N, C-alpha and C positions, 0 to 999 in steps of 0.2 A: 504494500499499499504506499503511495506517494504522500509525502507531507505537503502542507499548504504551500511552503516555499517552492517545492519541486514542481507543483502543478502551476504556480504563477511566477515562474522564474523570470520571464521577461518583464513582467509588470514591476516586480520588486527591483530588478535592474534599472528600469526606467526611473522609478522614484528615486533610487540612489544617485543616478546621474543627474537628475533634476536638483537633488539636495546639494551635490557638489557644484553645479553651475551656480545656484543661489549663493552658497558660501563663497565661492570664487569671486562672484560680482560684489558681494558685500565687503569682503576683506581687501581686495586688490583693485577693485573698480575696473576689472577686465570683463567685459561682457561677451558672451558667445550667443550666437543666435538660437541655438536649441534644435538643430536639425536631428542630431542623433536621438534625443529622447522621443521625438515625433515618430521617427522610423521604427524605434524599439516598441512604442505603444501600438503602432499599426501591426507590427509582427505579433504582439500579444493578442490582438484581436483576431487575426488570422488563426492562431493556435487555439482560440476559444478559451482563453484564460478568464477566470471568474473576476479577477481584479483589474482587467484591462481597461474598463471605464476610468478607474482611478488613475491609472497610468496615463491616459489620454488627457485627463484634466491636469495632472501635474505637468505633462509635456507642453500643453497650451499655456499653462501659467508661466512656464520657463520662457517661452516665446514672447508672451506679453511683457514679462518683466524686462527682457532683453530689448525689445522695441522701445518701450517707455523709457528705459535708461538711456538708450542711444538717442532718443529724440529730445531728451532733457539736457544734452551736453552740447 
């Protein structure tokens, strides 16, 4: 039997990448657009992962944070 992490591996990976993007942007003021989390979240949807919607929301939040940060500079 697979664990929750194993069943939702891409979703958790997406959320970890989003967290790293946000921490990087907050501490170093280096902003990345967030293409990687978006692609990972789409792959999570294709695999039918239960947490894929959360991964997509996180990925879209990373993109919005990046765009808003870039537009304010």
